[in-house]
N, C-alpha and C positions, 0 to 999 in steps of 0.2 A: 673399816671402822677407825676413826681417829680417836686418839686418847687426849685427855685434857691434862693440863698441868696439875690439877688436883689429883687425878688418878695416879700420875707418876709420883707425886709427893707422898700419897698414901702408901703406895707400894714400897717406896724407899724407906719410909718411917717404920714399916713393919718387917722389912727384910733383915735377916740375921746379921748381915754384914754392916748395915747402917742403922739398925733400930735404936741403939743407944748413942748415936752421934748427935752432937748439938744441932738443934733445929736450924740455926743459921747456916751450918755446914750442909745439911740436907737440902735446904733451899737453894744453895749454890749449885749443888749437884743436879737438881731438877732442871736447871737451865740448859744442861748438856746431856739430858737423858731422854730416852724414848722407850716405849713398850713395844715389843715385837712378838708375834706369834711365829713359832718355828715348827714346821711340820716334821714328823719323824723322818730320819734319813738325811735331813738338810745338813750340809757342812757349814759350821759357823766360821771356821777359819782353817787354813792349811799351814803346815810347817813351812817356814821360810818366808811366808807372806808378811807384810807389815802388820804389826800388832796395833790396831787402831781403836780398840774398844775393850772395856771391862764389861763382862756379862754377869748380871746378878740373876740367877735362876729362880724364878717365882714358882713355876709348875713344871713337872716333867723330869726328864733325866737326860744328861749329856755324857757321851763316852769320849774320853780322852784317848787318842790313838797315836801309834807311831808305826811307820812303815818298816817292816823287817824283810830284807831281801829273801826271796824264795818263799815267803809266808804271807806277804801282803800286809794289810792293816791289822794291827794287834791292839786290843783294848788294854791300856795300862792303868786306867783309873775310870771311875764313874762318879759323876757329880749329880747330886740330888737337889730337889727344891730347897731353897733357903741357903744355898751355897753359891760360891762364885766360880766363874770359869775364866782362867787366864790371869797371869801377872806379868807376862813378857812385855806388856805395854809400858811397864814402869822403868825398865832398865834398857839402856842403849845396847844394841842397835835397834831395839823395838821391833823384833821379828819373833813370830811364833816358833816354838820348839817342838810342838806337837800339832796334830790335827784335832779338831773337836767336831763331833757329829751328834745331832739330836737323836737319842736312842728311842725317844717317845715324842709325841706331840708335846711341845714345850712352850712356855711363856717366859720371856726374859725382859729385864730392863737393861738396855744397852746404853753405856755411858761413854762418851767421847774421851779417848785416852789423852789426846793432846790438850784438851781442856782441863782434864784432871791434873796433868803435870803442871800446866800453867797456874792453876789454882793453888797447888801445893807450893810452888815457887813464890807466889804473891802473898800467901797467907800461911806462915809457919805453923800456926795452931791447926789449921786445916790439914796441912801436909803431915804433921805429926799424927793426927787422928787417922788419916788415911794409911800412913805407913804402919801404924800399930795393927790395923786390921789386916793389911796385906801380909805383914810378917806372921800374924797368927794363922792365916790360911796356909802360908808356905810351910810353917812348922808342922801343922796338921798333916799336910800332904807328904812331907818328908818322913814323918813318923809312920804313916801308912805305907809308904814305899819300903821303909826298913822292915816292917812286918811282912810284907809280901816277899822281900828278898830272903828273909829268914825262913819263910815257908818253902821257897824254891830250893834254897841251898842247905837247909837243915842246920843242925847245930854241930859244932866242932867237938871232937872228943879229946882235944889236947889239954 
């Protein structure tokens, strides 16, 4: 099933990451985005591979995993519908730091990262809007990681 530009635009305008973005910025994203169905168990990307896409999760759940010697793949985070997967595409050397696997059948909007970086360079207003959103995602994920670490290591009695 092929998707239309209209379907991509509608999904981008309703996604939590882009819903309050200026319409002209969303329209620029549409040119570099596609909708993909991702069956459960599918690897979206692997650690060390080139980070070529931003994934906006529309439906389903994606596990962020890291390989732990002697223990294999360990889930370090889970991303739900209306969240994003990945920000390594934004910072050189543009390589993934984790693996991402569809935990359930999922639907994503995949946006070309090289195009995103070029748009941000060419249009500072677009770049700022994009960076604000990515920074918010990073902050949220860092806070969640801190809470998980506090859970693992407990509190200090000093």
